[in-house]
Structures are given as structure tokens and as C-alpha cells.
N, C-alpha and C positions, 0 to 999 in steps of 0.2 A: 633488503626487503623494501618494496615500495611503500610509501606512506599513504595516508587516507586521501590526500589531495591528488596524488597520482592515480589512485584507484577511482576517484571521482571523474577525472579526465577520461579514463578508460570506459567507465560506465556511460558517460555522456555520449561519447562517440558511438558506442555499441547501441545505445537506445535510439539514436537518430538512424542508424542503419536498420534497426528493427522496424522503425516507422516506415521507412521506404519499402521494406519487404511487405509489411501488412497492407500498405496502400495498393499494392498490386492485386490484392484479393478483395479489398473493401468495395462493397456495392457491385461485385462481379459474381454473385451467387456462388460463393465458395462451398466446397463439400463440407458438410457438417454432420455430426452424429452425437448421440448421447453416450457418455462414458459409463453410465450405469452406477448403481449403488448410491444414488443421490449426488453424484459428483458433478452433474450438469453437462452442458454441451462442450464440444471441442470442434475445431475446424482445421482444415488443411493449413490455414494461415498460422494458427497457434503452433503447429508442429514445424512449419518452415521457419518461423521466427525463433523457436526454441533451438532448432538445429544450428542456425546461424549464430545465435548468442553463445551456445555451448562451444562451438568451434573457435570463435573469436576470443572469448574470455578465458577459456582454459588453456589456449595456446599462449596467451599473454601472462597467465598466472597458473602454471601447471601444478603448483603445490597447494592451491586453494581447493577446498571442497565445493560440492555442487548440490544445490537443492532447488528444484524447479517443479512447478505444478505439472509440467508435461514430460518429465523424465522419470524413469524408474528410480526408486529410492536407493541411495548409495550410503550404506552405513559408515563408510570410510570418512564421510564428512564430519562425523562426530569427533574424530580424533585430529582433525585439521585445525591449525591455529586460526586460519581465515576460511571463510566459506561464502560463495556467491549464493544469494537467495533471490530467485527470479520468478516473476510471473510474465510469461511471454506476451500474453494479451489478457489484461484484467478488464472485465466487462465484455466477455465473449458474447453474451446475449445481445448487448447493444451493437457489437460488431456485426453479428449475423443480421440484425434488423436494419443495418445501414445507418445507425446513429453515429454521431461524432464523438461521444463521450467514452471511448475506450482508451486504455493507456498501456504502456509498457512500464513495469515496475522492476527495478534492478537495485540490488543492495549488496554490500559486503559486510559480513559480520566478522569481528575479531573476538574470539571467545564467544560470549553470549550477548555481546552488544553490537549494534550496527554502527559502522564508522564511515560509510560512504553510501550515498543513495541518490537515485534519479527516478523520477516519474515523468514520462514523456507522453504527451497526447499529440500524435502526428497530424490529425486533421485540423485541430485547433491551434497548432504550432505553439504549444505550451510545454515548457521544460522546467520542472521543479527540481532543485538540486540542493544537496548539503553534504558536508563532511563534518566529522566530529569536532574539528577545531575551527570551524568557520560558520558564517551565517547561512540561513536558508534563503534561497533565491528563487524567483520566477523569471525566466528569460534574463537572468543576470542581475535583476534588481532585488534588494532585500525585501522580505515579507514579514508580517507579524500578525498574530491573532487579535480578535476583539477582546474587550473586557466587559462582556455583556452580563446582565443579570439573567436569571432563569426565566422570569416571566417575559414572554414575547420573543425569546431567543429563537433563532433559526437553527434547527438541529437536523443534521443529515443522519437519518436512520430509517428503519423499515417499519411497516405498519404494526406488526405484532408487539413492538416495544411498548405500545400504548396499553396493553393488557393490564388490568388492575393489579393482579398478583405481583407484578414487577416493582410496585411502588408502595411506600408506607401509607400514603393517603391519596391514592390516585395519581395519574400522570400530571405533573406540573403543567403550567400554562405555556409551554413552549410550542413552536410551530414545527411540525414534522415535515421534512422534505427528503428527497431521495435522488441519488445518482447511481448508475449501474456499477461503475468502477469504485470498489472500496478504497483502492490506493488514492484515487482522485478525491474521494470524500475527505480523507485525512489532510490532503494538500489544500483543499478548499477551506477547511477549518484553520489551517496554518496561515493562510493568506488573508483571513478575515472576510472572505466573501460569504461565509456562513459562520455561525458562532461556535459550533461543536460538531463532532462526529461521534456517534454512540452506537455500540452493538453489545447486546447481552448474550450473543451466541459465540461459541468458540470460533476463532478466526485463524485461518491458515496463515502461516508465517509469510508465504510468498505474496499474499494480498496486502500485508500491512508493514512489512519490514522497512521498505523505502519510505513510505509515508510517515511512519513513526519517527524516524530520525529527522525528516524535514520539518515536521510539526514541532519536535523538541527544540531544534536549533532556531526555529522561528520565535520561540518563546512560549509555546503552549505547554500545558501540563499533559503528559502522555502516560497513561497507565492502563492496566487491564480493568475489567469491570468492578473489581474489588479494591481498586486504588493501589495495587501493587505494581512495581516496575516491570516492564516487559522484558522478557529474556528470549533470545533467539538461538537458532541452530540446536533446538532441543530434539530429543528422540521422537516425540509426538508431532513436532513441527506445527504446533498450535499454541495460541495464546487465549486465555480465558476472557474473551470479550475485550472491549476497549472503551475508554472515555478520553477524548481528545478535545481540549478547550482551553481558553484562558483560565487563569488560576481561580478567579471568583466563580465562574460558571462550572468549572470542573468540581469544585468543592460542593456547590449546590446540587449538582446532579448526583454526586456520590452520596450525599446526605439523604437525598430523596429516594434513592433506590432501596428496595427491600433486601 
């Protein structure tokens, strides 16, 4: 059975291939349509990347399960010891708009824990990576989160998080900022370019699986919105929100939330 380091090598090569495929469509007016049911848009690029990743990864690890945003649900993954958790293009709206902040998010779960992870941004040439026994890196260099206090912290989140009912005494004095790719938000918190990533909404596993391990191995505290450990390859394929930050800021956010 390949180890986590070998799985990371596999994911890294596959993510770079995914980037080359995506760039054939980027800023070339790809076909796009809405998936319906509030699931958001999808493009021909998402499907091309998904098909390529599925072919490459399942050929290399035929006994691993498969969970992807752009594939039909396969209940057999729940019985697999290992499972790929994939978002072919995270930040599809940014991709459609021709922005550079979209990513490919690739992870391997062993049981309910992530053991290898890559988030790759092909336009920006950024590759975040980690496996369960090693450090988190950006383009091969180790990364670490900040140790910020809550006042003045730069937190990657969405506008509605500021709604008063979410907080005991109103939203604390942090600065709210945004990036389209949720996977990238976790990585930006992991590397200390921002102080935290926060979501009070249920998050799909394919959006956060890779970023969660990268942030954890960087030294951030990574939990759901209630401070509980994240678990993956679940039947629902969702996690109850997220708080990703250095230990001090994580504790302050958790205490301030209602």
C-alpha cells in the first residue's frame, strides 16, 4: 500500500496536469451553465479536468474511493480504506470571469482523516502541499500561520458572517476580506498572508479537504464552526462550517461566536 508521501507525489503531478488542462479554457469563453438547485455554475473545463483526474488517479490507485464535485456520488467510497476527495476547479465563478484566483484541490483521506493534500493555482504558479507526516509547503518552502489577536485581524470570509445573530456581542473588530476559492482561503491562512479563514455555512468536503490538512500541518488550528475536529469521507460529504487560524485567534473567534 503506498504511503502518504507517495500519494502526495501522485496528487502533485496530477494537479499540475489539471492546471495545464484548465488553462486551455481560461479566458477563452468556455461553455458554462448552472447546475441548478443552488449548486452554482460549471464549465466544460471543470468536466475536462475532472475526467483527466479520475482517469489518472484511479488508474494509479484502483482500490481508492472517489468523491468529486463533478462526479456522480459513488457509495462504494464509504467502504474504501482510502478515498480521493477532489474539486476539479475551485472558484469556478472566478474562472468564468477570467480571474486568476481559481485552484485545483486534491486530497486523499484514510478513514475519516486527510493524509495527503495539494492545492494548485496554475495562473499564479502556486502549489500548496502537505502530507500527514511532513510540513506544509508553498512551492517547496515551509509555511506557517500568524499569531494574530482578533482585533484588526484579516479574516477571509463572506459578507453575511457579519450578521449580528452570529455573535454574542456583535462582530468583533476584524477586517473581512474574500477570495473566490475556498481551498485557497484555507491555504492563505496557513501561510500567514491572512490571519484566518472562517465560514459558518456547511462546507462541501471537496472544497476544504486539501486546505484543511495543509493548514493543520502548517501549524494552524483547524476545526468546524463549533470547534470540533473535521472528519471526511462522510455520507453527507459536508463539514459544519470552519475556523482556520493560529491558536490564539482561533480561540477568540470560537469564543465570540454565538
